[in-house]
N, C-alpha and C positions, 0 to 999 in steps of 0.2 A: 572355543569357549562356550560354557553353558549359558552365561548371561548375555543379554542383548544390549548393544550400544545404542542408546537413545540420544546421544549427543550429536549424532550426524544427521544430515538432511534426510537420509534414508536409513531408518533403524535396521540393524543387521547384526548377525553373529558370524559373518563370513569374511571379516577383515577387509571390507570393501575399500577402505581408504588406502590399502596397499596396492590396489590396481586402479590407477587414476583413469586409464582409458575406459575401463568398465564402469567406473563410478560416474564419469561424465556422460556416458551413453545412457545409463539408467536415470541420471538426473535430467537428461533431455527428455526421456520418456515420461517422467513423473508428472509434468504439467499437463500432458495429454491425457494421462490417467485421471487427474483431478478434474479436467474439463469433461471427460466422459462421466465421471461420478456426478458432477453438477447437473449434467444433461439427462442422465439415465438412471441415477441413483434414486433412493426412496423419495417419492413426490412430497413436497411441502415439509420436509423434515430438517432443513439445514440449520434452523435457528434453535433447535431443541438441545437441552443438556440431557444426555441419555446415560443411564447407569450401565456401562459397557465393560466387558472383560477385554483386557489387552495383554498379550503375551509379554512376559518379562524375562523368560528363560526357557530353555528346552529341557530343564531338569524336571522329571515327572513329580518330584516331591513338592515343588512350588513354582509353577511355570507361568502364572498369570496373576494380575491384580484387577480389582474392580474400582471404577471411579466414574464420575460424570464427565462426559466428553461430548462436544459438538461433532457430529459425524464427519463434516468436511475437514475437521482437524484431527481425525483419528490417525494414529501413527502406523500406517501400513508399512510393512517391512519384509525383510528376507531372513528367514529362520530355517536352519537345517539342524537335524539331530547331530549329535557328536559323531565323529568318524570312529568306526570300530576297527581298531588295529588288527591286522591279520585276517580281515573278513575275506571270505572266498565265495565264488559263485557256486551255488549248490544245486543247479539244475541245468539241463540242456547239454549241448555239445561242448561247452566250456566248463563243465562241472569240475570243481577242484582247483581251477585257476584263480589267481588273485582278481578281485573286483577291479573295474576300470575307474580311474579318477578323471580321465578324459575320454571323449567319444572316439571309439574305434572307427576308422574311416569306412570300413565295409558296412557298418551299422548306422551311419550318420543319417541317412534318409528316413529309415524306420524309426529311429529314436526321435527325430524331429517331428515326425507324424504323430507319434504317441503323445509327446509333450504338448503339441499344438491342440490336439483333440481334447486332451484333459483340460488344458488352459481355457479353451473356448467355452466349456460348460460353466465356468465360474462367473464371468460377466453376464452370460445368458440368464443365469438364475436371478441375478439382481434385476435385470431388465424385465423378466417375467413377473417379478413381484413388486415392481416399483410403485404401483398404485394401491397396494393392499393397506398401507398405513392409513388411508383415508376412511377405511371401514373396519378398523380394529375392534375386536369384541371386548378388549380391556386394555388398561395401561400395561399390565403384565405381559400380555400377548404382543403389544406394540413394541415393547422393549426387546422381546425375544426375536421378533422379525428383524429389528435393526441389528441385533447381534449376529444373526445369520447373514444379513447383507454385508456387514463390514468384514466378516470372516471369509465370505466368498470373494470379496475384493482382495483380501490378503492372499488367498489361494491363487488368484490371478498373478499377483506379484511373485509367488513362488515359481510358477512356470515361466514367467517372463525373465526372471533371473537366469534360469537354466538356458533359455534361448539366447540371451545376451552373452552369457559367460562362455558358452560352449559351441555356438553355431555361427559366430561372426555376422557378416552382413545379412545372410539368409535369416538368421535368428532375429536380428533387429527388424527386418521387414515383416516377419511373422508376428512379432510383438506389436507392431503398429496395426496389423490386420486384425488382431484380437480386439482392438478398440473400434474398428470400423464396421465389423459385422453387427447385425442387430437381430434380436430374437423376433421371429415371425416376419421379417422383412422379405418381401417377394424377390427383390433383386440381390440382396446380400444377406441371406439368412445365416443363423448359426449352423454348425456342422452337423449336429445330431438332431434327429427329428423331434424327440421329446422336449428339446430345449427351444423349439419354435412354437410349442403349444402355449396357449394363454393360461395364466393362473388367475382367474377372475374373482375368486372368492376365498374365504378362509378355510372352508372345508377342503377345497382343492389344494390350498397351501399346505395344510396339515398332511394330506395324502401325499403330496409331492415330497415334503421333507421326510416322511416316513419311508416311502418306497424309493423315490429317485435319489435322495441323499444316501439311502442304503446301497443302491447301485454304486454310488460314489465310494462308499466304504469298501466294497468288494474290489472295485477297480484299483483304488489306492493301495489296498492290501497286496494285490497282485503286482503292482509297480514297486511296492516296498521290498519285494524280493529281487529286484533288478540287479544285474551285474554291473550296470552303470551306477556307481555308488552315489554320486550327487543326486540322482533321481530317487534312489531308495531312501536316502536321508531326508530329502525334502518331503516325500509323501508320508514318511513315518510321523513327522511332526504335523502335517496336515490332518492326519487321522486323529490326533489329540483334539483338534478343534472341531472336527466333523462330528464327534460323538454328541455334542450339544444339539446339532441340527436334527439328528434322528430323534433325540429326546423331545424336541419341540413337536415333531410330527406325531410320535407315538402318544405323548401325553395330551396333545391337542385333540386327536380323534377320540381318545379315551374320555376326555372331559365332555365332548359333544355327545358321546354315547351315554355317559352318566346322566346328563341333563335330559336326554330323550327318555331314558328309563324312569327318571323321576316323574316326568309328565305322564308317561304311560300308566304308572302306578297311581298317580293322583286322579287321573281320569278313568282308571280301570278299563283301558281300551288299548288295542294295538292298531286301530283304524288310522291309516296314514293321514287322512283328511282331518281328523280330529286332533292328531298330534301336531300337524302343521298349523292348524288354527290356534293352537296354544303357544305357538312361537318356537317350536323345537323342530329338529330335522328327523323325520321318520326313518326307522331302520332300513326299509327297502331302498330309500334314496342313498343312505350311507353305503349300503351294499353296492349300488350301481357306481358310485364314485370310486369305491374300492376296486371294482372290476376294471374300470377305465384306467386308473393310475397304475395299477399292478401290470396290466397287459402292455401299456405304453412303455413302462420301465423295463420289462424283461426283453423287449426288443432292443434296448440299449446294449445288451451283451453281444449283439451281432448275429450273423448267420450261424445256424447250428453246425455247419461244416465250413471251416475257414482255413485256407492255406496261409493267410497272414498270421492267424493265431499260432499255427504250427511253426512258422518262421520266427515269430517273436519269442516263442518258448525255446526252441532249439538254439537260437542265438544268445539266449541268456538275458533277453531284454525285459520280459514280463513273465512272471511265474504264475503259479496257482495260488488261491487263497490258502494261507497257512501251509505253504509248500514244505517247510521243514518238518511238519508233523505227519506228513503222509508216508505211508509204509510201502514205497516202491523204489524203483531205481533212479527216479528223477530225470530220466532220459526219455522214457516212454516209447521208444521204438519197439513195435510189436504189440504194444498195449491196445486194447479195444474199449469202446464205450458205446452205450446204447443211445440212439437218437430216434426221434419220431418222424414218420412220414405217413402219407395216406395211400392205402391200397384198397381197391374195390370199395371205396366209400367208407373205409374205417381207418382209424389211427392204429398203426402198428409200430413196434420197435424194430430197429435193425442195428446191427453192430457195424461200427466204422472205426478206423484208426483213431486212437485217443488223441494223437497230436493234432488231428484235424477237427476234433470235437471239443477243444479246450474252452471255446465260448460256452458250449453247453454245460461243461463241467462247472464253470463259474456261475452260470445261470442257475443250475441246480443247487449250488451252495447258497445262493441268494434266496431261492425259493424256500429252502428249509428255514433260513433265518427269518424270512417274512412271515411264514406260517406260525412260527413261535410267537411273534408279536400279535398276530391276529387272535391267537388263543388267549393272550393276555387281555385283549379287548373283550373277548367272550366272558372272561371272568367277571368283568364289570356287570354284564347282563345277568350272569348267574347270581351274583351277589344281590342284585335287585329283585331276585326271585322270579325272573322271567324266563320262558323256555326258548326264546329266539337265539339264533346263532348266525354269526357272520362267517363266510367261507372265502377262501382264495379260489378263484376260478382255475380251471384246467390251463396248463401252460400253453396249449394250442389255441386258446380263446383270443380272438381279436388281434391276431398277429399281422404284422406288416413287413417283416423281414425274414428271410430264409425260406426253407422248404415249405413252411406253413403259411407264408404270406398269402393272404387272400382266400385261404381255405375257411369255409364257414363252420365254426365249431362252437357248440353251446358251452356255457360255463361248467357243465358236468362232463364235458369231454366227448360229446356225440358230434359226429360230422353231420351237418344238416344242410338242407337245400337252401338256395338263395331265398326262396319264398318263405320258408320257416324262419330264416334269419331276419328277413325284413319284418315279419309279423311279430317278432319277439325282441327286436333290437332295443326298443324303449323300455322293455322289462329288464334287460341285461346291462344297458349302458345309460348314463344320464341323458335324459331328453332335454329339449329346449325348455320345456315347462319345469323340469326339475331344476335346471340351472337358474331359471328366472325366479323360482320360489326361493332357492338358497340366496340368490342375490338380494331378494327383498328383505332378508333378515340382517343384511350386512350394514346396519346402522352403526356409526362410530360411537364407542363407549370408552371414555378415557378418564372419568373421574376415579379417584382412588377407591379401590375395593368395590367397584361396580363392574358388572359383567352383562354381556348381551343375553337375551332370553334363551338362546340356543346352546349355551355352553356353561358348564359348572366351573366354579373357582378351582385353582390348582390346590394340591395338597400341601405344598410347601413353597416358600419364596425362593428367589434366586440368591445364591451365595449366603444362605442361612438368614436372609432378611425376612421380615414378616410379610405375609401376603399383601397387606395394605401399604407396603412401602412405596415411597414416591419414586418409581422407577424412571420417570421422565419429568423433567421440569420444563414446562412449555414457555415460561418467561413472559 
C-alpha cells in the first residue's frame, strides 16, 4: 500500500497487524525507544508544539503533511517503498537473479552488520545534537533542527524493523543495543568515529548536516541498490526524508556566509578580528570548520582498499551510487581504480582492483557532490562583490582511516613534516579559540522573525509559509 496506517500503535505500511509475533516484539521495543528519546532527545523540548512534517504515504506525489506536534507524540513508524514486481539484482555475482525478499543464509552476518552500522548512526545524530536547541539562532532554525531529529529517529525505526523482521533473536538483541550505545561514551560508544564527535554549536551542526548527512545520502543510495529487497525499499524512502537534512546544512552555512559578507561590506574589511567584533563568523574560521567536517566525513567511507566492500558488492548486498547508470559490466572483475598512497614523501596514485576500491569510488562520488555545494557557497561571496573563496581540502588531509591514516598532508595536498603540521594545525583546523568564539555567539533567539547576529534570514519559509511564521508554539 502507498498510504500509511496511523490507526495502529506503530504506524506502518507493511501490514504489521498480520504478523502478531513481529507486532508484539516491536511494541515491546517501542517503550524503550520512547524512554531513550525522553532521555537523549532534544533537551528541554518536550512541551513545545512544533510545525513538523510527518510521512503519510510513500507516493512521491504527496507523501507528507505538516502540522503542529509535540515531539514525544510524533508518530514514528515503519515505511517502505512499494515493491517493484520483477525487480532483479543488477550487479555482482548474482546479477540477473530475482531480488531476495528474505535474507539468504550465507549473507546473514554481513547484512546484519550493514543494517546495524547504518542504524547506529541515526540515534547517534540525535544524541550529538541534543543540546543545540538551547542556542538556536532563530525559531525557523530550531524547527529545522527538530525536524532533522524526529526523522533521524524515524530512520532508526526503519533499521529496527528490518532487524526484528528478518534476523530473529539476534536482530532483537541488536535493536536493544542500538538504544544502549551513546555518542562519545568511553565505555559504549557509537560504532563510527564521526558519530562520537561533539556537535557543540550551530556552525558545526550546519557543517554536519551538509557533509555527514551527505555521506548518509551516498551510503543509502548504495544500499538502495541492494539485492535484499526490503533493505532497498527501506532506504529509498529514507532518502526522501534525508534531502531536507542536507538542505538544512547547505542553506545554514550559506546564510552564515551571507551575514559575514554583509558585515565585511559594511565595515569595508576582511580583518577576522573586526568581523568577529561585529558578531559574525569570519571566513577563515568557516574554512577551518569546513576542513574539519569534510575530512572527518570522508573517513566514514572506510579504508581505501577493503575486502569487505568487495564482498558486499559481489554478493549483491551493496552497490555503487547510481549503479544502474554506470556503463560497465556491473561485475567489475578485472576492473581497476586509482587510489592514493605515499611514496618518498609524496602522494602518488596507484591502480588497484576496483572491487577492493569501492569505498574509494563512493568517496570520490561524494567529493564531487560536496565540491558542487561549496561552489554554491562561493556564489554567495561573489554576489557580495568579495574576492574570497572557500575550498575543499585535499582528500588526504587529516585522515584517520586507511592508507592515509596519520600521514601529515596540508589542505593543498602536500605531504608535510610533523613539525610543519604542528605549526599550521590551528590555521587549517578549528582551534580551541575558534570554537570558544563561535560558542560565544550562540545565544538563543526564538522570537518570531528575529535572527542571531551571525546568520542571515532564510530566503523562503518552510512548506510555503512566510518567513515570520510561528514555527514553534512554546506554550
